C-alpha positions as CSV (number, residue, x, y, z in Angstrom):
1,X,-141.7,72.1,62.8
2,X,-143.2,69.5,65.1
3,X,-141.0,68.2,67.9
4,X,-139.7,64.6,67.6
5,X,-141.6,62.1,69.7
6,X,-139.2,59.4,70.9
7,X,-142.1,57.0,71.2
8,X,-143.0,57.2,67.5
9,X,-141.5,55.1,64.7
10,X,-138.4,56.7,63.3
11,X,-139.6,56.2,59.7
12,X,-142.6,58.4,60.4
13,X,-140.2,61.3,60.5
14,X,-138.1,60.4,57.4
15,X,-139.8,62.7,55.0
16,X,-137.8,64.5,52.3
17,X,-138.2,67.9,54.0
18,X,-136.3,66.8,57.0
19,X,-133.2,66.7,54.7
20,X,-133.9,70.1,53.2
21,X,-134.5,68.7,49.6
22,X,-137.5,67.7,47.6
23,X,-135.6,64.6,46.3
24,X,-134.1,61.9,48.5
25,X,-130.3,62.2,48.9
26,X,-128.3,59.6,47.0
27,X,-126.5,57.2,49.4
28,X,-123.1,56.5,47.9
29,X,-122.0,53.7,50.2
30,X,-121.5,50.0,49.7
31,X,-121.5,49.2,53.5
32,X,-123.1,50.8,56.6
33,X,-121.9,51.3,60.2
34,X,-123.5,49.9,63.4
35,X,-123.4,51.1,66.9
36,X,-123.9,47.6,68.3
37,X,-122.7,44.1,67.2
38,X,-126.1,42.9,68.4
39,X,-127.9,45.0,65.8
40,X,-125.6,43.7,63.0
41,X,-126.3,40.1,64.1
42,X,-130.0,40.7,64.2
43,X,-130.0,42.2,60.7
44,X,-128.5,39.0,59.3
45,X,-131.5,37.2,60.5
46,X,-134.3,39.7,59.8
47,X,-134.8,43.0,58.0
48,X,-134.9,45.9,60.4
49,X,-136.8,48.8,58.9
50,X,-134.6,51.8,58.4
51,X,-131.4,49.9,59.1
52,X,-129.0,49.0,56.3
53,X,-126.2,46.4,56.2
54,X,-124.6,46.2,52.7
55,X,-125.8,47.5,49.3
56,X,-126.1,44.0,47.8
57,X,-128.9,43.6,50.3
58,X,-130.5,47.1,50.5
59,X,-129.4,50.7,50.4
60,X,-131.6,53.8,51.0
61,X,-131.6,54.9,47.3
62,X,-132.8,51.5,46.1
63,X,-135.3,51.3,48.9
64,X,-136.9,54.6,47.9
65,X,-137.3,53.4,44.3
66,X,-138.6,50.0,45.4
67,X,-141.2,51.5,47.7
68,X,-142.4,53.8,44.9
69,X,-142.7,50.9,42.4
70,X,-144.6,48.8,44.9
71,X,-147.1,51.6,45.4
72,X,-147.4,52.0,41.6
73,X,-148.2,48.3,41.1
74,X,-150.3,48.0,44.3
75,X,-147.8,45.5,45.7
76,X,-146.9,44.9,49.3
77,X,-143.2,45.2,48.4
78,X,-140.7,45.4,45.6
79,X,-137.1,45.1,44.8
80,X,-135.0,46.7,42.1
81,X,-132.4,44.9,40.1
82,X,-129.6,45.7,37.7
83,X,-131.7,44.7,34.6
84,X,-135.1,43.4,33.5
85,X,-133.5,40.0,32.8
86,X,-132.1,39.9,36.3
87,X,-135.6,40.5,37.6
88,X,-137.0,37.6,35.6
89,X,-134.1,35.3,36.3
90,X,-134.2,36.0,40.1
91,X,-138.0,35.4,40.2
92,X,-137.8,32.1,38.3
93,X,-134.8,30.8,40.2
94,X,-136.5,31.6,43.5
95,X,-139.6,29.7,42.6
96,X,-138.1,26.8,40.7
97,X,-135.6,24.0,41.4
98,X,-134.3,21.1,39.3
99,X,-137.2,19.0,38.0
100,X,-139.7,21.8,38.0
101,X,-141.6,23.1,34.9
102,X,-142.8,26.5,33.7
103,X,-145.7,27.2,31.3
104,X,-144.9,30.3,29.3
105,X,-146.4,32.3,26.5
106,X,-144.8,31.6,23.2
107,X,-144.9,35.3,22.3
108,X,-142.4,36.9,24.7
109,X,-139.2,38.9,24.5
110,X,-136.4,37.0,22.8
111,X,-134.1,37.2,25.8
112,X,-136.7,35.7,28.1
113,X,-137.4,33.0,25.5
114,X,-133.7,32.1,25.4
115,X,-133.5,32.0,29.2
116,X,-136.4,29.6,29.3
117,X,-135.6,27.5,26.2
118,X,-131.8,27.3,26.3
119,X,-130.4,28.2,29.7
120,X,-132.8,26.9,32.4
121,X,-132.8,23.3,31.0
122,X,-129.1,23.2,32.0
123,X,-130.4,23.5,35.6
124,X,-133.1,20.9,35.1
125,X,-135.9,23.4,34.7
126,X,-138.1,22.9,31.6
127,X,-140.6,25.2,29.9
128,X,-143.7,24.4,27.9
129,X,-144.5,27.2,25.4
130,X,-148.1,27.7,24.6
131,X,-150.4,30.1,22.8
132,X,-151.4,32.2,25.9
133,X,-154.6,33.2,24.2
134,X,-155.7,29.5,24.2
135,X,-156.7,29.0,27.8
136,X,-157.5,25.3,27.3
137,X,-153.9,24.8,26.0
138,X,-152.6,26.6,29.1
139,X,-154.7,24.4,31.4
140,X,-153.5,21.3,29.6
141,X,-149.9,22.2,29.9
142,X,-150.0,22.5,33.7
143,X,-149.0,19.4,35.6
144,X,-147.8,18.5,39.1
145,X,-144.3,19.7,38.3
146,X,-145.4,23.2,37.1
147,X,-144.4,26.0,39.4
148,X,-145.5,29.1,37.5
149,X,-147.2,30.5,34.5
150,X,-145.3,33.3,32.8
151,X,-146.6,35.8,30.3
152,X,-146.4,39.4,29.3
153,X,-149.4,41.7,29.8
154,X,-148.8,43.1,26.3
155,X,-146.6,40.8,24.3
156,X,-143.4,41.6,22.6
157,X,-143.6,42.3,19.6
158,X,-147.1,41.3,18.5
159,X,-148.9,43.3,21.2
160,X,-151.2,40.4,22.2
161,X,-153.1,41.1,25.5
162,X,-153.1,38.4,28.1
163,X,-156.4,37.5,29.9
164,X,-154.8,37.9,33.4
165,X,-158.0,37.1,35.4
166,X,-158.5,33.8,33.5
167,X,-154.8,32.9,33.7
168,X,-154.8,33.8,37.4
169,X,-157.7,31.4,38.0
170,X,-155.9,28.6,36.3
171,X,-152.7,29.3,38.3
172,X,-154.4,29.5,41.6
173,X,-156.5,26.4,41.0
174,X,-153.3,24.5,40.7
175,X,-151.6,26.4,43.6
176,X,-148.9,27.9,41.4
177,X,-147.8,31.5,40.7
178,X,-148.8,33.7,37.8
179,X,-145.7,35.9,36.9
180,X,-146.4,38.8,34.6
181,X,-143.9,41.0,32.7
182,X,-145.5,44.4,32.5
183,X,-142.7,46.2,30.7
184,X,-144.7,47.3,27.7
185,X,-147.6,48.6,29.7
186,X,-146.8,50.3,33.0
187,X,-149.8,52.1,34.5
188,X,-152.0,50.8,31.6
189,X,-152.6,47.7,33.6
190,X,-152.4,46.7,37.2
191,X,-151.6,42.9,36.9
192,X,-151.7,42.3,40.7
193,X,-155.2,43.5,40.8
194,X,-156.2,41.3,37.9
195,X,-154.9,38.0,39.2
196,X,-151.1,38.0,39.0
197,X,-148.9,37.1,41.9
198,X,-145.6,38.7,40.8
199,X,-145.0,41.5,38.4
200,X,-141.6,42.1,36.8
201,X,-140.4,45.2,34.8
202,X,-137.5,46.3,32.7
203,X,-137.2,49.8,34.2
204,X,-134.9,50.5,31.2
205,X,-137.9,51.1,29.0
206,X,-141.0,53.3,29.7
207,X,-140.5,53.7,33.4
208,X,-137.2,55.4,33.1
209,X,-137.9,56.8,29.7
210,X,-134.6,58.3,28.8
211,X,-132.6,55.3,27.5
212,X,-129.6,56.1,29.7
213,X,-129.6,53.1,32.1
214,X,-130.4,49.4,32.5
215,X,-132.5,48.3,35.4
216,X,-135.3,46.0,36.5
217,X,-137.9,45.4,39.3
218,X,-139.8,42.7,41.0
219,X,-143.1,43.5,42.7
220,X,-145.1,41.1,44.8
221,X,-145.8,40.0,48.3
222,X,-143.7,41.1,51.3
223,X,-143.0,37.4,51.9
224,X,-141.7,36.8,48.4
225,X,-139.4,39.9,48.4
226,X,-138.0,38.8,51.7
227,X,-137.3,35.3,50.2
228,X,-135.4,36.9,47.4
229,X,-133.2,38.8,49.8
230,X,-132.6,36.1,52.3
231,X,-128.9,36.0,53.1
232,X,-128.8,32.2,53.0
233,X,-131.1,31.3,50.1
234,X,-132.3,34.4,48.3
235,X,-131.8,34.5,44.5
236,X,-131.3,38.3,44.5
237,X,-129.0,38.3,47.5
238,X,-126.8,35.5,46.3
239,X,-126.7,36.2,42.6
240,X,-126.1,39.9,43.3
241,X,-127.8,41.9,40.5
242,X,-127.4,45.2,42.4
243,X,-128.7,48.5,40.9
244,X,-126.4,51.4,41.3
245,X,-127.6,54.0,43.8
246,X,-127.2,56.9,41.4
247,X,-129.3,55.1,38.7
248,X,-131.9,54.3,41.3
249,X,-132.2,57.9,42.2
250,X,-132.4,59.1,38.6
251,X,-135.1,56.5,37.8
252,X,-137.1,57.6,40.8
253,X,-137.1,61.2,39.4
254,X,-138.3,60.0,36.0
255,X,-141.0,57.8,37.6
256,X,-142.9,60.9,38.7
257,X,-143.7,61.9,35.1
258,X,-144.5,58.4,33.9
259,X,-148.3,58.9,33.9
260,X,-148.0,62.0,31.6
261,X,-145.5,60.3,29.3
262,X,-147.7,57.2,28.9
263,X,-150.7,59.2,27.9
264,X,-148.7,61.1,25.3
265,X,-147.0,57.9,24.0
266,X,-150.5,56.3,23.7
267,X,-152.1,59.3,22.0
268,X,-149.4,59.4,19.4
269,X,-149.4,55.7,18.8
270,X,-153.2,55.7,18.4
271,X,-153.0,58.4,15.8
272,X,-150.4,56.7,13.7
273,X,-152.1,53.2,14.0
274,X,-155.4,54.5,12.9
275,X,-154.0,56.4,9.9
276,X,-151.6,53.7,8.8
277,X,-154.4,51.1,8.9
278,X,-156.6,53.5,6.9
279,X,-154.0,53.4,4.2
280,X,-154.3,49.6,4.0
281,X,-151.3,48.5,6.0
282,X,-151.4,45.6,8.5
283,X,-150.9,47.3,11.8
284,X,-150.7,45.6,15.2
285,X,-152.0,47.9,17.9
286,X,-154.5,47.1,20.7
287,X,-156.2,50.5,20.4
288,X,-157.6,49.5,16.9
289,X,-161.0,47.8,16.7
290,X,-159.4,45.3,14.4
291,X,-157.0,44.0,17.1
292,X,-158.2,40.6,18.3
293,X,-157.9,41.6,22.0
294,X,-159.2,45.1,21.7
295,X,-162.3,44.4,23.8
296,X,-160.4,42.5,26.3
297,X,-158.0,45.4,26.8
298,X,-160.9,47.8,27.2
299,X,-162.2,45.5,30.0
300,X,-158.9,45.2,31.8
301,X,-157.1,48.5,31.3
302,X,-156.8,51.4,33.7
303,X,-158.8,54.3,32.3
304,X,-157.0,57.4,31.1
305,X,-153.7,56.1,29.8
306,X,-154.7,54.9,26.4
307,X,-153.5,51.7,24.6
308,X,-149.7,52.1,24.9
309,X,-146.8,53.5,23.0
310,X,-145.9,50.4,20.9
311,X,-147.1,49.4,17.5
312,X,-145.9,47.0,14.8
313,X,-146.2,47.5,11.1
314,X,-146.0,44.5,8.8
315,X,-143.9,45.3,5.7
316,X,-144.1,41.6,4.5
317,X,-140.4,41.0,3.8
318,X,-137.0,41.7,5.3
319,X,-135.7,43.9,2.5
320,X,-138.7,46.2,2.5
321,X,-138.7,46.5,6.3
322,X,-135.0,47.4,6.2
323,X,-135.4,50.0,3.5
324,X,-138.2,51.6,5.4
325,X,-136.3,51.8,8.7
326,X,-133.2,53.3,7.0
327,X,-135.4,55.9,5.3
328,X,-137.3,56.7,8.5
329,X,-134.0,57.4,10.2
330,X,-132.8,59.6,7.3
331,X,-136.1,61.5,7.4
332,X,-135.9,62.1,11.2
333,X,-138.9,60.0,12.1
334,X,-136.7,58.4,14.8
335,X,-133.8,56.1,15.3
336,X,-133.0,52.6,14.1
337,X,-132.3,51.0,17.5
338,X,-133.5,48.3,19.8
339,X,-135.2,49.0,23.1
340,X,-138.3,51.2,23.7
341,X,-139.9,53.8,25.8
342,X,-137.5,56.6,24.8
343,X,-138.8,60.1,24.2
344,X,-137.8,59.7,20.6
345,X,-139.3,57.1,18.3
346,X,-137.3,53.9,18.0
347,X,-137.8,51.1,15.5
348,X,-136.3,47.7,14.7
349,X,-137.1,44.4,13.0
350,X,-137.8,41.9,15.8
351,X,-137.1,38.9,13.7
352,X,-133.5,40.1,13.2
353,X,-133.0,41.6,16.7
354,X,-135.0,41.4,19.8
355,X,-136.8,38.2,18.8
356,X,-134.0,36.6,16.9
357,X,-133.5,34.0,19.7
358,X,-136.9,32.5,18.7
359,X,-136.4,30.0,15.8
360,X,-137.8,31.1,12.4
361,X,-140.4,28.3,12.2
362,X,-141.7,29.3,15.6
363,X,-141.9,33.0,14.7
364,X,-143.9,32.1,11.6
365,X,-146.2,29.9,13.7
366,X,-147.0,32.8,16.0
367,X,-147.6,35.2,13.1
368,X,-144.4,37.2,13.2
369,X,-143.3,37.9,9.7
370,X,-139.7,38.7,8.7
371,X,-141.0,42.1,7.5
372,X,-142.4,43.1,10.9
373,X,-141.2,46.6,12.1
374,X,-141.6,47.2,15.8
375,X,-142.0,50.9,16.6
376,X,-141.8,52.6,20.0
377,X,-143.6,55.8,19.4
378,X,-142.0,58.9,20.9
379,X,-143.4,62.0,22.6
380,X,-143.6,64.0,19.3
381,X,-145.5,67.2,19.8
382,X,-146.7,67.3,16.1
383,X,-147.7,63.7,15.4
384,X,-149.4,64.8,12.1
385,X,-146.0,65.9,10.8
386,X,-144.5,62.6,11.9
387,X,-147.2,60.7,10.0
388,X,-146.5,62.7,6.8
389,X,-142.8,61.9,7.2
390,X,-143.6,58.2,7.4
391,X,-145.8,58.5,4.3
392,X,-142.9,60.1,2.5
393,X,-140.7,57.2,3.5
394,X,-143.2,54.7,2.3
395,X,-143.5,56.5,-1.0
396,X,-139.7,56.7,-1.3
397,X,-139.3,52.9,-1.1
398,X,-142.0,52.3,-3.6
399,X,-144.8,51.6,-1.1
400,X,-146.9,54.7,-1.9
401,X,-150.0,54.5,0.2
402,X,-153.4,54.6,-1.6
403,X,-155.2,56.8,-1.1
404,X,-152.6,59.5,-0.6
405,X,-151.4,60.3,2.9
406,X,-154.1,62.4,4.4
407,X,-154.5,62.2,8.2
408,X,-157.7,60.7,9.4
409,X,-157.9,63.1,12.3
410,X,-157.6,66.8,12.0
411,X,-155.2,67.8,14.8
412,X,-156.3,71.5,14.6
413,X,-159.5,70.3,16.4
414,X,-159.4,69.2,20.0
415,X,-159.0,65.4,20.3
416,X,-159.9,63.0,23.1
417,X,-157.7,60.0,23.5
418,X,-159.6,56.7,23.3
419,X,-159.7,54.9,26.6
């Protein structure tokens, strides 16, 4: 092993092998010791690389995960939080003050919608909701009080694709920030390379992939992450949404397989979407030629990962959607549960769960029927068998597909995932 050079930076030597393990050790401490009061005083004013003060600020486990996420998103820096909503809340509260406005997509996660529509006005921060596909409407909504444009790369639950380069141009022309939630599409898109300024994630979903924790992340410039963690005025530092060290360590381990998992999620979702559409069902999936932003996604996406692991199936009314979900759980297609990105298939009715915060009239305006079933496609090894089970469920509830359920693609033959 090479000898230690006292003239080199300490962090150059902090490789995993120095500790004897391939994974970083978990640091189970809330506070950290100092050899000098001067160093402690300096750390309150500035971040000192490799030096830790208190876990609400940083700890080694969270730093490892943050650095990995920053590299994944091509960001200068990142910070992990205790939930995806904490990541969104911290970002907005760092950028906005009383009297400011936000322009946001009308098709977003229900919790985000409720934060923007119901909670932030109590702080004097208003939001204009627009059809994010209508760039003229976005431009018109921006005024001198606007501080940011907020959207999801792939929207929840209708899977609309945001034109990030065009939205970035609008934001930067007005000297405001484009904040993008990339939860549905990690690795499929690189929003910072497409015009976004800040990217947020719910790590709970695809990035972790095992539905055993709640966590979030903010990726952006080094300057912005430092603002979030400022001991005097940082939203993350003062609101305190700290991610537990053990959870940070487990998410980091799962992050290493994300690229493989996203490819399999996408391959399975593509197969089901094509075959369900062939049977005459209304399917929302950006990998289909019928999807209104199919060509846009082909233009913006990173090659090799497919079109994502989410699809939505319109069963037209609440009762039919409910009967189908119950039957799919009985037939072991997956689980009736909210959330997504799990290795098993999960399904729910957004209008009565994850999008229930959005008023019914607004859901109808954006094209979200009460019969919409949002499906997070799992890592099934035999997706043809899964499709046959879904067909059996459709038949059992009186929605027998015509023609009969015959897969469009022969899985006995080698398949190439569409990219």
